[in-house]
C-alpha positions as CSV (number, residue, x, y, z in Angstrom):
1,M,16.0,-7.9,-13.9
2,G,15.1,-7.1,-10.4
3,L,11.0,-8.2,-11.0
4,P,11.5,-11.7,-11.1
5,N,13.6,-12.3,-8.1
6,I,11.6,-9.9,-6.0
7,L,7.9,-11.4,-7.6
8,I,9.2,-15.0,-6.8
9,E,9.9,-14.2,-3.2
10,F,6.4,-12.9,-2.9
11,K,4.7,-15.4,-4.4
12,S,6.4,-18.2,-2.5
13,K,5.4,-16.2,0.9
14,A,1.8,-16.3,-0.6
15,S,2.0,-20.0,-1.3
16,T,3.0,-20.7,1.6
17,A,0.1,-18.4,4.4
18,I,-2.4,-20.9,4.2
19,K,0.0,-23.6,5.4
20,R,2.1,-20.9,7.7
21,G,-1.8,-19.5,9.1
22,D,-2.9,-23.4,9.3
23,R,-0.3,-24.2,12.7
24,G,1.1,-21.5,14.0
25,I,4.0,-21.4,17.2
26,V,3.4,-20.9,20.9
27,A,6.2,-20.1,23.0
28,I,5.7,-20.8,26.7
29,I,7.9,-19.1,29.3
30,I,7.4,-21.2,33.0
31,I,9.6,-21.2,36.4
32,D,11.2,-24.0,36.9
33,T,15.0,-25.2,38.2
34,E,16.2,-26.6,34.4
35,V,16.8,-23.3,32.8
36,G,17.2,-23.2,28.7
37,V,15.0,-23.2,25.8
38,T,13.8,-26.2,24.2
39,K,11.6,-26.6,20.7
40,L,8.9,-29.4,20.8
41,E,6.8,-30.4,18.2
42,D,4.5,-33.0,20.4
43,A,3.2,-33.9,23.7
44,T,5.5,-36.0,23.9
45,Q,9.0,-34.0,23.8
46,V,7.6,-32.4,26.9
47,P,11.0,-32.5,29.6
48,K,10.6,-34.9,31.9
49,G,12.6,-33.3,34.9
50,L,10.2,-30.1,34.8
51,T,6.8,-30.4,38.0
52,E,3.8,-32.5,37.1
53,E,2.1,-28.8,36.9
54,N,4.2,-27.4,34.1
55,K,4.3,-30.6,32.3
56,A,0.6,-30.5,32.4
57,Y,0.5,-27.0,31.2
58,I,2.5,-27.9,28.6
59,E,0.8,-30.5,27.0
60,R,-2.8,-28.5,27.3
61,T,-0.9,-26.6,24.0
62,F,-1.1,-29.5,22.1
63,L,-4.7,-29.5,22.1
64,G,-4.6,-27.6,19.5
65,G,-7.9,-26.5,17.0
66,I,-9.1,-27.2,14.3
67,K,-5.3,-28.1,13.1
68,P,-2.6,-28.7,15.3
69,V,0.3,-26.6,16.7
70,K,3.5,-26.3,14.5
71,G,5.4,-26.4,17.7
72,V,6.1,-25.2,21.4
73,V,8.9,-23.0,21.8
74,L,9.9,-24.0,25.9
75,I,11.5,-21.0,27.9
76,V,12.4,-22.3,31.2
77,T,13.6,-19.5,34.0
78,D,14.5,-18.2,36.7
79,T,12.6,-15.2,36.7
80,I,10.0,-13.7,34.0
81,E,12.4,-10.7,33.2
82,N,15.4,-13.1,31.9
83,G,12.6,-15.7,29.9
84,L,11.5,-12.1,28.1
85,N,14.6,-11.4,27.2
86,T,15.0,-14.7,25.8
87,L,12.4,-14.5,23.7
88,E,12.9,-11.8,21.8
89,P,14.5,-12.5,18.8
90,L,12.9,-16.0,19.0
91,K,10.2,-17.0,16.1
92,F,6.6,-17.5,17.5
93,D,3.2,-16.1,17.4
94,Y,1.9,-16.9,20.6
95,V,3.1,-16.2,23.8
96,V,1.9,-17.6,27.7
97,G,3.3,-17.0,30.7
98,P,3.6,-19.5,34.0
99,H,0.3,-21.5,34.6
100,D,0.6,-19.6,38.2
101,I,1.1,-16.5,36.9
102,T,1.1,-13.1,39.3
103,A,-1.0,-10.2,38.3
104,E,2.2,-8.1,37.9
105,N,4.5,-10.6,35.8
106,A,0.8,-10.7,33.2
107,T,1.1,-7.4,33.2
108,K,5.0,-7.4,32.0
109,I,3.9,-9.6,29.8
110,A,1.5,-6.9,28.4
111,N,4.2,-4.0,28.5
112,F,6.9,-6.4,27.0
113,I,4.4,-7.7,23.6
114,K,2.9,-4.2,23.0
115,G,6.5,-3.3,22.9
116,L,7.1,-5.7,20.6
117,R,4.5,-4.9,18.2
118,D,4.4,-0.8,18.1
119,N,8.4,0.1,18.3
120,K,9.3,-3.3,16.8
121,G,7.6,-4.0,14.0
122,I,7.4,-7.6,15.7
123,K,3.9,-9.2,15.3
124,V,3.1,-11.5,17.9
125,K,0.2,-11.9,20.7
126,A,0.5,-13.2,24.1
127,I,-2.9,-14.4,25.9
128,L,-3.1,-13.7,29.5
129,P,-5.5,-14.2,32.8
130,N,-7.5,-11.1,33.5
131,T,-5.3,-8.8,32.3
132,K,-7.5,-5.8,30.6
133,A,-4.8,-4.5,28.4
134,D,-6.7,-2.3,25.7
135,H,-4.3,-3.9,22.7
136,E,-5.0,-6.2,19.3
137,G,-1.7,-7.8,20.2
138,I,-3.4,-9.0,24.4
139,I,-6.1,-11.6,24.2
140,N,-7.5,-11.2,28.0
141,F,-8.9,-15.1,28.8
142,T,-10.9,-14.0,32.1
143,T,-13.0,-17.5,32.1
144,D,-11.8,-19.2,35.4
145,N,-13.8,-22.5,37.5
146,I,-13.0,-24.8,34.1
147,E,-14.1,-28.4,34.3
148,V,-12.1,-31.4,33.4
149,G,-13.1,-33.9,34.1
150,K,-12.3,-34.0,38.0
151,A,-9.8,-31.3,37.8
152,T,-10.8,-27.6,37.9
153,F,-8.5,-24.9,36.6
154,T,-8.3,-21.3,36.0
155,A,-7.6,-18.7,33.8
156,A,-4.0,-18.9,34.3
157,Q,-3.6,-22.6,33.8
158,Y,-5.9,-23.0,30.9
159,C,-3.7,-19.7,28.9
160,S,-1.6,-22.4,27.2
161,R,-5.0,-24.2,25.6
162,I,-6.2,-21.0,24.8
163,A,-3.0,-20.1,22.7
164,G,-2.9,-23.7,21.2
165,L,-6.2,-23.3,19.6
166,L,-5.7,-20.2,18.4
167,A,-2.3,-21.5,16.6
168,G,-4.2,-23.9,15.2
169,T,-7.2,-22.1,13.8
170,P,-7.1,-22.0,10.1
171,L,-7.1,-18.4,8.8
172,Q,-9.8,-18.3,6.7
173,Q,-11.3,-19.1,10.1
174,S,-12.1,-18.0,13.7
175,A,-12.1,-19.4,16.6
176,T,-15.4,-18.2,17.6
177,Y,-17.6,-20.7,18.7
178,Y,-15.2,-23.8,18.6
179,H,-16.2,-26.6,21.1
180,L,-13.5,-27.3,23.7
181,S,-14.5,-30.8,23.6
182,E,-12.1,-31.1,26.9
183,V,-13.9,-29.3,29.0
184,D,-17.1,-30.5,31.1
185,D,-18.5,-27.3,32.3
186,V,-17.6,-23.7,33.5
187,P,-19.5,-21.0,35.4
188,K,-22.9,-20.5,34.0
189,F,-23.8,-16.3,32.8
190,I,-26.8,-15.2,31.0
191,K,-26.8,-13.8,27.0
192,S,-26.8,-10.2,28.5
193,D,-23.7,-10.6,31.1
194,L,-21.1,-12.8,27.7
195,D,-22.2,-9.7,26.0
196,K,-20.7,-7.1,28.1
197,K,-17.6,-8.8,28.5
198,I,-17.2,-9.5,25.1
199,D,-17.3,-6.2,24.7
200,A,-15.0,-5.4,27.8
201,G,-12.5,-7.3,25.3
202,E,-12.4,-10.5,27.2
203,F,-12.2,-13.7,25.3
204,I,-14.4,-16.1,27.2
205,I,-15.3,-19.8,27.3
206,F,-19.0,-20.4,27.9
207,H,-21.4,-23.3,28.4
208,D,-24.4,-22.9,25.6
209,G,-26.6,-25.8,27.5
210,E,-25.2,-28.9,25.9
211,K,-21.0,-28.1,25.3
212,V,-18.7,-25.2,26.4
213,K,-17.3,-23.1,23.2
214,V,-15.8,-19.9,22.8
215,G,-17.3,-16.7,22.4
216,R,-16.2,-14.5,20.3
217,A,-12.5,-14.5,19.5
218,V,-11.9,-11.1,20.5
219,N,-8.5,-9.5,22.1
220,S,-8.5,-6.5,24.4
221,L,-8.9,-4.1,22.3
222,T,-11.6,-1.6,23.2
223,T,-10.9,2.0,22.3
224,V,-11.0,2.3,19.2
225,G,-11.0,5.5,16.6
226,A,-9.2,7.3,13.3
227,T,-5.5,4.7,13.8
228,K,-7.3,1.3,15.2
229,S,-11.5,0.2,13.8
230,E,-13.5,-2.2,15.1
231,D,-11.8,-4.8,12.7
232,Y,-8.7,-4.7,15.3
233,K,-10.5,-6.2,17.5
234,S,-10.9,-9.8,16.2
235,I,-8.5,-11.7,16.1
236,K,-8.1,-13.4,13.2
237,I,-8.1,-9.8,11.4
238,V,-5.6,-9.0,13.4
239,D,-3.6,-12.2,12.8
240,I,-3.5,-12.2,8.6
241,M,-3.1,-7.8,9.2
242,D,0.4,-9.2,10.9
243,L,0.6,-12.0,7.9
244,I,1.1,-9.2,5.1
245,Y,2.9,-6.9,7.5
246,S,5.9,-9.3,8.3
247,D,5.9,-11.3,5.2
248,I,6.0,-7.9,3.0
249,R,8.8,-6.3,5.6
250,R,10.8,-9.7,5.7
251,T,11.1,-10.1,1.9
252,C,11.3,-6.5,1.2
253,E,14.5,-6.3,3.6
254,D,15.7,-10.1,2.4
255,S,15.3,-9.5,-1.6
256,Y,15.1,-5.6,-2.2
257,I,16.9,-3.3,0.3
258,G,19.9,-2.6,-0.8
259,K,19.7,-5.1,-3.9
260,F,18.1,-2.5,-6.6
261,A,18.8,1.7,-7.3
262,N,16.4,3.4,-6.3
263,N,14.4,4.1,-9.9
264,Y,10.7,4.2,-10.9
265,D,11.2,1.2,-13.0
266,N,12.3,-0.7,-9.8
267,K,9.5,1.1,-7.3
268,C,7.2,-0.7,-10.4
269,N,9.1,-4.0,-10.1
270,L,8.1,-3.9,-5.8
271,I,4.5,-2.7,-7.1
272,V,3.5,-6.0,-8.8
273,S,5.6,-7.6,-6.7
274,I,3.1,-6.5,-3.7
275,Q,-0.2,-6.7,-5.9
276,A,0.8,-10.1,-6.9
277,Y,1.2,-11.4,-3.6
278,L,-1.9,-9.5,-1.7
279,E,-3.9,-10.9,-4.8
280,A,-2.7,-14.6,-3.8
281,L,-4.3,-14.0,-0.7
282,R,-7.5,-12.6,-2.0
283,N,-7.8,-16.1,-4.1
284,D,-7.5,-17.9,-1.0
285,E,-10.2,-16.0,0.5
286,L,-8.4,-14.0,2.8
287,L,-8.6,-10.5,1.2
288,D,-11.7,-8.8,-0.4
289,E,-12.0,-8.7,-4.6
290,N,-10.7,-4.8,-4.6
291,I,-7.2,-4.5,-4.3
292,T,-5.2,-1.4,-4.8
293,T,-1.1,-0.6,-4.9
294,G,0.4,1.6,-5.9
295,I,2.7,5.1,-5.3
296,D,1.8,6.8,-2.4
297,M,1.0,10.3,-3.5
298,E,0.6,11.8,-0.3
299,A,3.5,10.5,1.2
300,Q,5.7,11.7,-2.2
301,I,4.3,15.2,-2.1
302,N,5.1,15.5,1.2
303,Y,8.2,14.5,0.9
304,L,9.2,16.1,-2.6
305,K,8.2,19.6,-0.2
306,G,10.1,18.8,2.1
307,K,13.4,19.0,-0.4
308,G,12.1,22.0,-2.0
309,Q,11.0,21.1,-4.7
310,L,7.7,23.1,-6.7
311,V,5.4,19.9,-7.1
312,D,2.8,22.5,-7.8
313,D,4.6,22.7,-10.9
314,M,4.5,19.0,-11.2
315,S,2.4,16.6,-13.4
316,E,1.2,13.2,-11.4
317,K,4.1,11.2,-13.8
318,E,6.4,14.0,-12.7
319,I,5.8,13.1,-8.8
320,K,5.5,9.1,-9.2
321,E,8.8,9.3,-11.2
322,A,10.9,11.9,-9.2
323,N,14.1,10.8,-7.4
324,T,13.2,9.5,-3.7
325,Q,17.1,9.2,-2.5
326,T,16.8,6.3,-0.4
327,F,13.1,6.2,0.5
328,V,10.1,4.4,-1.6
329,F,6.6,5.7,-0.4
330,L,4.1,2.6,-1.6
331,A,0.2,2.5,-0.3
332,S,-1.9,-0.8,-0.5
333,N,-5.4,-0.7,-0.3
334,F,-7.7,-3.5,0.0
335,K,-9.5,-5.2,2.7
336,I,-8.9,-8.5,5.1
337,L,-12.4,-10.7,4.8
338,N,-13.8,-11.8,8.7
339,A,-15.5,-14.9,9.4
340,I,-19.0,-15.4,9.4
341,E,-20.3,-14.8,13.3
342,D,-23.1,-13.2,12.6
343,I,-26.8,-14.9,11.6
344,K,-30.0,-13.0,11.1
345,I,-33.2,-14.0,9.6
346,N,-36.5,-13.2,9.0
347,F,-39.4,-15.6,8.9
348,N,-42.1,-14.7,7.7
349,I,-45.0,-16.9,8.2
């Protein structure tokens, strides 16, 4: 009776993936006197006792993107270190530091987020000013002198706005070329300079001659290779990767681990459930057509060899059905769909 329960859980996750991706949660760490954690649903709930700079910084988050943000988790703290300790167990998608964050504290946040992603499997991201992190979990926002009406903002002061924009971007779409309608002007650069900044892992906004908009929605990753491809530079791709990882991990922990015997039938139940989840994401245009899920034969063989079994004398069926104690080795193959960002047209006249 294992299949229906786990299948329902995965289908439920898949059916709400778009809704969850449309409206993310932004965590904001600020330094102020009223220490504590507050969950905000809209700009009217910003605490009155904060400084005017902090209030405005939080309010900019709620400008959102194509969709509004789901909410803001406000952490008011006395130090960045204490704020990060408070942050870890909370649920959020993006985090920003104070509006006047120092380079030292930005590095502390970057290292903390890298640690959560790489060592603890907590797939969250940070938007930080002028921070070359070379990591998919860090968005390096570098545009300064942002003119909004009579006010001019630094990159640090506008990180909360960028966080709200990204949290409010649906999973099927990209923030690339998103129009920031409230911004009047930013420093001018020629196209080749903008391209260099983007290639260097900088998230920038620029003036196209008519309006201010996002350059390309990239994170700070610049070093690619065997473990991280060019796809990892895309904020959209990483958002979907994070969604899939978090959904499957959480559902397995809540509905599968410790609840079923580790036999081949129950492994197949899990395979069917994960495949159904991924196919539902494909139907919502997050994944490409071809998706396969099954026993990870290479990992299974290596495990059995490590236990002294003569796998060379075993058939493929015997390897798949072999007893692997508490371990389940699975592999899924799929391709995440990016958004249309580059159009090339040849006009033959």
